[in-house]
C-alpha positions as CSV (number, residue, x, y, z in Angstrom):
1,G,-6.7,51.7,15.9
2,P,-5.6,49.0,18.0
3,G,-4.7,46.8,15.2
4,I,-6.5,43.2,14.7
5,M,-8.0,41.8,17.9
6,N,-8.9,38.2,15.5
7,M,-6.5,37.5,13.1
8,A,-8.2,33.2,13.0
9,N,-11.5,34.8,10.9
10,L,-10.0,37.8,9.1
11,F,-9.8,35.7,5.7
12,V,-12.9,33.7,6.5
13,P,-15.7,34.4,3.8
14,F,-18.5,35.8,4.9
15,F,-17.4,36.3,8.9
16,T,-17.9,39.6,9.8
17,T,-18.0,42.1,13.1
18,K,-19.8,45.1,11.4
19,P,-23.1,45.8,11.8
20,D,-23.7,46.0,7.6
21,G,-20.3,44.7,6.3
22,S,-20.9,41.3,4.2
23,G,-17.2,39.5,5.4
24,I,-16.1,39.0,1.6
25,G,-13.9,42.0,0.9
26,L,-10.5,40.3,2.7
27,P,-11.2,36.8,1.1
28,L,-12.1,37.8,-2.7
29,S,-9.1,40.2,-2.5
30,R,-6.8,37.1,-1.3
31,Q,-8.2,34.7,-4.2
32,I,-8.1,37.4,-6.6
33,A,-4.2,38.2,-5.8
34,E,-3.8,34.0,-5.9
35,A,-5.1,34.0,-9.1
36,H,-2.7,36.1,-10.5
37,G,0.3,34.6,-9.1
38,G,0.4,36.9,-6.0
39,S,-0.4,37.1,-2.5
40,L,-2.3,39.4,0.5
41,V,-1.3,39.2,4.0
42,V,-2.3,41.5,6.9
43,M,-0.7,41.9,10.1
44,N,-1.0,43.8,12.7
45,R,1.9,46.9,13.6
46,R,4.3,46.0,16.0
47,G,3.5,48.3,19.2
48,G,-0.3,47.4,18.7
49,K,-0.8,50.7,16.7
50,G,-3.0,49.2,13.5
51,A,-2.6,46.6,11.1
52,E,-1.0,46.9,7.4
53,A,-1.7,45.0,4.2
54,L,1.0,43.4,1.7
55,L,-0.6,42.6,-1.9
56,R,2.4,41.0,-3.8
57,L,2.1,40.5,-7.1
58,P,4.6,39.4,-9.8
59,R,5.7,41.4,-12.4
């Protein structure tokens, strides 16, 4: 895909661009990662082709 157009709302609970979406997936995933001392970051790939997510958790 072309990547994520609206990064500002990416982790806003209940915000969705999908007709049947709930908007809780990424916010909940980030909350769980942070509760375990980690992080979740999503960024567009260079060249405008898609996006990637980086989930980091401590050892």
